[in-house]
N, C-alpha and C positions, 0 to 999 in steps of 0.2 A: 504493500500500500504506500509506503514511503517513497518508493521509486516513481509511482504514478503521480504523487503530489509534486515531486521535483520536476518530472516531465511536464506537467501542466503549467507549472510556474515558468519554465523555460519557453515553452511554445507560446504562452500568452504574452510574455515579454517580447518575444520575436514578432508576434502578430501586431502588437502595439507599435513597435519600432518600425515595421514595414509600412503601416498605415501613415505614420508621421513622415517617413521618408517619401512615400508616394505623394503625399500632399505637398511637400516641398518641391518635388519634381514637377508637379502640376502647376505650381505657381511660376516656375521658371520656364515652363513650356518644353521641358526636356522629355526624353524617353521615359515611359511610365512602367510601373509594375503592372503586369496583366491582371485583369479582374479575376481570372481563373486562379491565379496564384494567391490572391487575397482570400478567395473562398477556400482554397485548399488548406491554407494555414488555419482557417477557422474550423474546417472539417477535421483536421488532424488534432484538434483540441484547443485551438487558440481563439475560440469564439468570444470569450470575455475580453481578451486583449484587443480583438478587432472592434468590438462594440465600443469599448472605452476609447480607442483611437479614433473611431468615426466621430464621436461627439466631442472629444477633447480638441481636435483640430478642425472640426466641421468638414470632414472628408467623406464623400459618398452619401451624405445624408439626404440628398434629393433623389437618390436612386432607389426606387421601390425594391429592386432586387436585393439591395443591401439592408434597407430599413426593415424589411420583413424577413429576408433570408437569414441574416445573422442571428436574430432572436430565435428563429425556428431551428437553426443549427444548435444553438445553445440549449433549447428545450429538448431536442433529441438527445443531446449529450447528457443532460441531467437525467433523463429517463434511462439511458444506457448505464450510467453510473449507479443509479438506484438498483437496477436489476443485476448488475455484475457484483456490486460491493455492499450494498446496504440492505437488500431484501433478505429476510431470514427464512 
C-alpha cells in the first residue's frame, strides 16, 4: 500500500507540473503537450494533479472534455481504489 501512495504522489506531481508547463507553452505560442498525453497522465493516476493544475493556472478549463473528463477519471479511480484496497 505504501508503494501505491508514493506512486500516486509522484504521478500527481508530474501531472500538475505538465499542466503548468503546457500553459506556459500556450502563452508563448510554442509547441504544446498533446491533449492525449495530458489525459494519459490522468488515467495513469494523476487525475488530482491534473485537476489542480487546470484550475491553478486556468488551463483547459473551457474544454468540456477536460472539465468533465478529468473528474470522471478521478471518480473511476476512486471506485477502483475502493474495490482493490478498501472493500472488505
